[in-house]
C-alpha positions as CSV (number, residue, x, y, z in Angstrom):
1,M,134.6,1.3,81.5
2,S,136.2,-0.8,78.6
3,T,139.7,-1.0,78.4
4,V,141.1,1.4,75.3
5,T,144.3,0.6,73.5
6,V,145.8,3.0,70.9
7,Y,148.0,1.6,68.2
8,S,150.2,4.5,66.7
9,T,153.4,5.7,65.3
10,K,155.9,8.3,66.8
11,N,155.1,11.2,64.2
12,C,151.6,10.1,63.4
13,P,149.6,13.3,64.0
14,Y,146.2,11.7,64.0
15,C,147.3,9.4,66.4
16,R,148.4,12.5,68.5
17,M,145.0,14.0,68.1
18,A,143.2,10.6,69.1
19,K,145.1,10.3,72.3
20,A,144.6,14.1,73.1
21,F,140.7,13.5,72.9
22,L,140.8,10.7,75.4
23,D,143.1,12.7,77.5
24,K,140.9,15.4,77.3
25,Q,137.7,13.3,78.1
26,G,139.5,11.5,80.9
27,V,139.7,8.2,79.5
28,P,142.5,5.9,80.5
29,Y,144.2,3.9,77.8
30,T,147.3,2.1,76.6
31,A,149.4,3.5,74.0
32,I,151.6,1.1,71.9
33,D,154.2,2.6,69.1
34,V,153.8,0.0,66.2
35,G,156.5,1.7,64.3
36,A,158.9,0.5,66.9
37,D,157.5,-2.8,68.0
38,A,156.9,-5.0,65.1
39,A,155.0,-7.6,67.1
40,A,152.8,-5.1,68.5
41,A,152.5,-4.0,64.8
42,Q,151.3,-7.7,63.4
43,K,149.2,-7.8,66.4
44,M,147.4,-4.5,65.3
45,I,147.3,-5.9,61.5
46,E,145.3,-9.2,63.0
47,I,143.1,-7.5,64.9
48,S,142.2,-4.6,62.6
49,G,143.0,-5.8,59.2
50,Q,145.0,-2.5,58.7
51,R,148.3,-1.7,57.9
52,G,147.9,2.2,58.9
53,V,147.2,4.0,62.2
54,P,145.6,5.0,64.2
55,V,143.9,1.8,65.2
56,I,141.8,2.4,68.7
57,V,140.5,-0.8,70.5
58,V,137.6,-0.1,72.9
59,G,136.7,-3.1,74.5
60,D,135.7,-5.6,71.8
61,E,135.3,-2.7,69.1
62,V,138.0,-1.8,66.7
63,I,138.3,2.0,65.4
64,V,140.1,2.6,62.4
65,G,141.8,5.9,62.0
66,F,141.0,9.1,63.8
67,D,137.1,8.6,63.9
68,S,136.1,11.6,65.7
69,E,132.2,10.9,65.1
70,R,132.5,7.5,66.9
71,L,134.9,8.6,69.5
72,N,132.6,11.4,70.3
73,E,129.8,9.0,70.5
74,L,131.6,7.2,72.9
75,F,133.3,9.4,75.2
76,G,132.3,13.1,74.1
77,T,130.5,15.6,76.0
78,P,127.3,17.3,74.3
79,V,128.1,20.8,73.0
80,E,126.2,23.5,75.2
81,R,123.6,25.2,73.1
82,E,125.3,28.8,73.3
83,L,125.4,31.7,71.0
84,Y,128.8,32.5,69.9
85,D,130.0,35.8,67.9
86,V,132.1,33.6,65.5
87,I,132.1,30.0,64.6
88,I,135.3,28.9,62.8
89,V,135.0,25.7,60.7
90,G,138.4,24.0,60.4
91,A,141.5,24.1,62.8
92,G,144.2,24.0,60.2
93,P,146.7,27.3,59.7
94,A,143.9,29.4,58.9
95,G,141.3,28.5,61.4
96,L,143.9,28.4,64.2
97,T,144.9,31.8,63.5
98,A,141.4,33.1,62.9
99,G,140.6,31.8,66.5
100,V,143.8,33.6,67.7
101,Y,142.7,37.1,66.4
102,C,138.9,36.4,67.3
103,A,139.9,35.7,70.9
104,R,142.2,38.4,71.1
105,K,139.2,40.9,70.0
106,L,137.2,39.4,72.9
107,L,134.7,37.7,70.6
108,K,132.9,34.5,71.9
109,T,134.6,31.9,69.8
110,L,134.0,28.3,68.7
111,I,136.6,26.4,66.5
112,V,135.1,23.0,65.3
113,S,137.1,20.8,63.1
114,E,137.4,16.8,63.1
115,N,141.3,17.6,63.4
116,I,143.8,20.2,64.3
117,G,146.2,20.8,61.9
118,G,144.7,20.1,58.6
119,Q,147.0,19.1,55.4
120,A,149.7,20.8,57.0
121,L,150.1,17.7,59.6
122,E,151.3,15.8,56.4
123,S,154.2,18.0,55.7
124,W,157.7,16.1,56.4
125,A,159.8,19.2,56.7
126,I,158.7,23.0,56.1
127,E,161.5,25.3,55.2
128,N,159.7,28.6,54.2
129,Y,157.8,29.6,57.2
130,M,159.2,32.8,58.5
131,G,161.0,32.1,62.1
132,F,161.9,28.6,61.5
133,R,164.8,27.3,59.5
134,M,163.0,23.9,59.2
135,I,160.1,22.4,61.2
136,T,157.6,19.3,60.7
137,G,154.1,20.0,60.1
138,E,153.2,18.4,63.1
139,D,155.5,20.6,65.1
140,L,154.2,23.9,63.8
141,M,150.4,22.9,64.0
142,K,151.5,21.9,67.8
143,K,152.7,25.8,68.2
144,F,149.6,27.0,66.4
145,E,147.1,25.0,68.7
146,E,149.1,25.8,72.1
147,Q,148.9,29.3,71.1
148,A,145.1,29.0,70.6
149,R,144.6,27.0,73.8
150,T,146.1,29.8,76.1
151,L,143.0,32.1,75.0
152,D,139.5,32.2,75.7
153,L,137.9,30.0,73.2
154,R,136.4,26.6,72.6
155,L,137.7,24.1,70.5
156,E,135.6,20.9,69.6
157,L,137.3,17.9,67.8
158,V,133.9,16.6,65.9
159,G,133.2,16.7,62.1
160,V,130.8,19.3,60.4
161,K,127.6,17.9,58.5
162,S,126.5,21.1,57.3
163,V,126.0,25.0,57.7
164,T,123.0,26.8,57.5
165,Q,121.6,30.3,58.3
166,A,118.3,30.5,60.2
167,A,115.4,32.8,59.7
168,D,116.8,35.0,62.5
169,G,120.0,35.4,60.7
170,I,122.0,33.1,62.8
171,F,124.2,30.8,61.1
172,E,123.8,27.3,62.5
173,V,126.7,24.5,62.2
174,T,125.4,21.2,62.5
175,S,128.0,18.5,63.7
176,A,128.3,14.5,62.2
177,P,126.7,13.6,65.5
178,G,124.2,15.9,65.2
179,A,124.4,18.6,67.8
180,V,123.8,22.2,66.4
181,M,125.9,25.3,67.2
182,R,125.0,28.7,66.6
183,G,126.8,31.7,65.9
184,K,126.5,35.6,64.4
185,S,129.2,34.9,61.9
186,L,130.9,32.1,60.4
187,I,134.6,31.6,59.3
188,L,135.0,28.7,56.8
189,A,138.4,27.2,56.8
190,Q,138.1,23.7,56.4
191,G,140.9,22.8,54.0
192,K,141.3,20.2,51.6
193,Q,141.2,16.6,51.6
194,P,143.7,14.4,49.6
195,K,143.2,13.1,45.9
196,M,143.1,9.6,45.3
197,P,144.8,8.0,42.0
198,G,141.5,6.7,40.6
199,V,142.9,3.2,40.2
200,P,140.1,0.7,40.0
201,G,139.7,-1.3,43.2
202,E,141.9,1.0,44.8
203,E,139.3,1.2,48.0
204,K,139.8,-2.5,48.5
205,Y,143.5,-1.5,49.4
206,L,143.1,1.9,51.4
207,G,144.7,1.1,54.9
208,R,145.7,-2.2,53.4
209,G,149.0,-0.7,51.6
210,L,147.5,2.2,50.3
211,S,148.4,5.3,52.2
212,I,147.3,9.0,52.0
213,C,149.4,9.8,55.5
214,A,153.2,8.8,54.9
215,T,154.3,10.4,58.2
216,C,151.5,8.2,59.8
217,D,152.1,4.8,58.0
218,G,155.8,4.9,56.7
219,P,157.2,3.4,60.1
220,L,155.4,0.2,59.3
221,Y,157.1,-0.5,56.1
222,K,160.7,-0.2,57.5
223,G,162.8,-2.4,55.1
224,K,160.0,-2.7,52.6
225,K,159.7,-1.7,48.9
226,V,157.4,1.2,48.6
227,A,156.2,3.6,46.0
228,V,155.1,7.1,46.0
229,V,152.5,8.9,43.4
230,G,153.0,12.3,42.4
231,G,155.8,14.6,41.2
232,G,155.4,18.1,43.1
233,N,156.9,19.2,46.4
234,S,154.9,16.7,48.9
235,A,155.8,13.7,46.8
236,V,159.4,14.5,46.4
237,Q,159.8,15.3,50.2
238,T,157.8,12.0,51.1
239,A,160.1,10.0,48.5
240,I,163.1,11.5,50.3
241,E,162.0,10.7,53.7
242,L,160.8,7.0,53.0
243,A,164.2,6.3,51.1
244,G,165.7,6.3,54.7
245,I,162.9,3.7,56.1
246,A,162.3,1.5,52.9
247,S,164.6,-0.7,51.2
248,S,163.3,1.2,48.0
249,V,161.2,3.9,46.9
250,S,159.5,4.2,43.4
251,L,158.3,7.7,42.5
252,I,155.7,7.7,40.0
253,A,155.0,11.2,38.3
254,R,152.4,11.5,36.0
255,S,154.5,13.9,34.0
256,T,157.6,15.5,35.0
257,I,159.0,16.3,38.7
258,K,157.5,19.9,39.4
259,A,159.1,20.1,42.9
260,D,161.2,23.1,44.3
261,P,164.8,22.9,42.9
262,V,166.2,22.4,46.5
263,Y,164.1,19.0,46.7
264,V,165.1,18.1,43.3
265,K,168.6,18.6,44.1
266,K,168.2,16.1,47.0
267,L,166.4,13.7,45.1
268,D,169.2,13.0,42.6
269,G,171.6,12.2,45.4
270,I,169.5,9.1,46.7
271,K,170.6,5.9,45.4
272,N,167.3,3.7,46.4
273,I,164.8,6.1,44.5
274,T,163.6,5.1,41.0
275,V,161.9,7.9,39.4
276,H,159.1,6.9,36.8
277,L,158.4,9.9,34.7
278,H,155.3,10.2,32.3
279,S,153.9,7.3,34.3
280,Q,150.8,6.1,36.4
281,I,149.6,3.0,38.2
282,A,147.4,1.0,36.2
283,E,146.4,-1.7,38.5
284,M,146.8,-2.8,42.2
285,A,147.0,-6.3,43.1
286,G,147.1,-8.5,46.3
287,E,144.7,-10.8,48.0
288,T,144.3,-8.9,51.0
289,Y,146.9,-6.4,51.2
290,L,148.6,-4.7,48.3
291,D,151.6,-6.5,47.2
292,R,152.2,-5.5,43.4
293,I,151.5,-2.8,41.0
294,T,151.5,-2.3,37.1
295,V,152.9,1.0,35.9
296,K,152.1,2.4,32.8
297,S,154.6,4.8,31.0
298,E,154.5,6.6,27.6
299,G,156.5,4.9,25.0
300,K,157.4,2.2,27.2
301,P,155.9,-1.3,28.2
302,D,153.9,-1.9,31.2
303,Q,155.9,-2.6,34.4
304,S,154.7,-4.9,37.1
305,F,156.6,-5.1,40.3
306,G,156.2,-5.8,44.0
307,V,155.5,-3.2,46.6
308,S,154.2,-3.5,50.2
309,A,152.6,0.2,50.1
310,V,151.8,2.9,48.0
311,F,151.4,6.6,49.4
312,V,149.7,9.1,47.5
313,E,150.8,12.7,47.1
314,I,148.7,13.9,43.9
315,G,147.1,17.0,45.4
316,W,143.9,18.0,47.2
317,M,140.3,18.7,46.8
318,P,138.6,21.5,48.4
319,N,136.2,20.3,51.3
320,T,133.0,22.0,50.1
321,G,130.7,19.1,50.0
322,L,129.0,20.1,53.2
323,L,128.1,23.5,51.9
324,D,125.6,22.4,49.4
325,G,125.2,25.9,47.4
326,F,125.2,27.6,51.0
327,V,128.1,30.1,49.4
328,A,129.4,30.6,45.9
329,T,132.1,28.3,44.4
330,N,134.3,28.4,41.5
331,D,134.9,25.5,39.0
332,K,137.2,23.9,41.2
333,G,134.9,23.7,44.1
334,E,136.7,26.2,46.2
335,I,134.9,29.2,48.1
336,V,134.9,32.4,46.2
337,V,136.2,35.1,48.1
338,D,137.2,38.8,47.6
339,A,140.3,40.5,48.9
340,D,139.0,40.6,52.5
341,C,138.0,36.9,52.5
342,H,133.9,37.8,52.1
343,T,132.0,35.2,50.6
344,N,128.6,36.0,48.7
345,R,126.8,35.6,52.0
346,P,127.0,38.6,54.3
347,G,128.5,37.3,57.6
348,V,130.2,34.4,56.2
349,F,134.0,34.5,55.4
350,A,136.6,31.8,54.2
351,A,140.1,31.5,54.3
352,G,143.3,28.9,53.6
353,D,143.3,26.3,50.9
354,V,139.3,25.9,50.9
355,S,139.2,29.6,49.3
356,S,139.9,30.9,45.8
357,V,143.0,32.5,47.0
358,R,145.6,31.3,44.1
359,S,148.5,30.1,46.4
360,K,148.3,27.5,48.6
361,Q,150.9,27.8,51.5
362,I,150.5,27.4,55.1
363,I,152.0,31.1,55.5
364,I,149.3,32.6,53.3
365,A,146.5,30.5,54.8
366,A,147.7,31.8,58.4
367,G,147.5,35.6,57.1
368,E,144.0,35.0,55.2
369,G,142.7,33.5,58.7
370,A,143.9,36.8,60.4
371,K,142.2,38.8,57.8
372,A,139.0,36.6,58.0
373,A,138.9,37.1,61.7
374,L,139.1,40.9,61.6
375,E,136.3,41.3,58.8
376,A,134.1,38.8,61.1
377,Y,134.9,41.2,64.1
378,E,133.9,44.3,62.1
379,Y,130.7,42.4,61.1
380,V,129.7,41.4,64.4
381,T,130.3,45.1,66.1
382,K,128.5,46.7,63.5
383,K,125.6,44.4,63.5
384,E,125.3,45.1,67.3
C-alpha cells in the first residue's frame, strides 16, 4: 500500500473528515499540522502549490481538499445495493437530526453526503444554540455526528450526482463514483455552498490565497496581512478571529456592516481591523499566489494594497444543481416546501438551508430535519 500523508490544521473540519475517512477504511497515514509547523507548511505548498488544507499525499499522487470521490476510488468499499426506508442526502444539522429521528422510528436509514456538518462547520463561535453558552461549529457538529453514530443507521461519505424516481416508485440516489442507492422515501438536506465574489480571474487564486474556509486555512497566515469579504455575522466573526492570528485584517463590505450588535461591539474594539464600507474587490493580483488586491469604494479613489489571503464570507447558494427539475424550486434555487417539509413530489421531503424556509439558522435546520423525518416515517408506514 502507498504511504499516505495528511497535511492539516488543528481546527480544520475537512481535515478531520479526511482523517476519519481513512480511519474508517483502515488506511494508515501520517498527519502533519501545518498550522503549527512553518517548515511543514512550506513543504506542503511546494508539493501541492496550495496554501489551503487539507492536502493528502498518496504515494506520488497529491489530492487537494477533502475529495471524497477520489478517496472513495482509492480506498472506499462499494455500497451494498439494499432497499432503504429513507435516504437522507446531506449530513449537516438537518440531515443528521433527520437521521436520528428516522433511526429511532426503526426505519432502515442511509445518510449520504460528501462531508459531515455542512456549512455549520465553518462557524467560529455559535452563541445562540440552546444548551451551549458558546460552541464552535465543528464541536457542535461532532456532537451531532456522535449521537447519530450511536444508532442503527448507515452513513456514507460520498458526493451525490443525481436523484431520480424509478418506474416502480422507488427513489434512486446516484453517487459521484456511480453507485446507485435505493430508498422508499427521500429527505433532501444538502444545504448550501459558498458564493464567490465574482472577481475576474479568481479561480487562479482559489487555494493560493483565496479561501472559503477561514477555520481551515487561517492558521497558515499567522503574522500576515489578510482581507475578509462580507458584512454579515460570518464575515465579522471571521475578521475578529483572524485578528488574533494575522498582523492586520481588512474587512470589505459591499454596503454596511449587518452583523448582530454583539459582534459589531466586539469589532469596534479591535485595532488591527480596518473596515471598508460600500466597497468591493475589483482586482486580485499575484504571479503564482495572491499578493495584492484593488478595492473599489463609493466616492473614493481605488485602493491597491498587499495581502497574503482573502477569506470569502458573502453568503451561500443552495446545493440544488443535482436535482435537474426533480422537485420544484423557487427563484433563489431553494426547494419549495410546505409547513411540514413536503415537496411537490410525494415521498420527497426537504429540510434545512436548501429549503425555502426563510430563516437560515442551525437550530431551525435541526428542527426542520426532525419534522422531515417524522413525515417520512408517516409516508413509509402508510405505503406499507
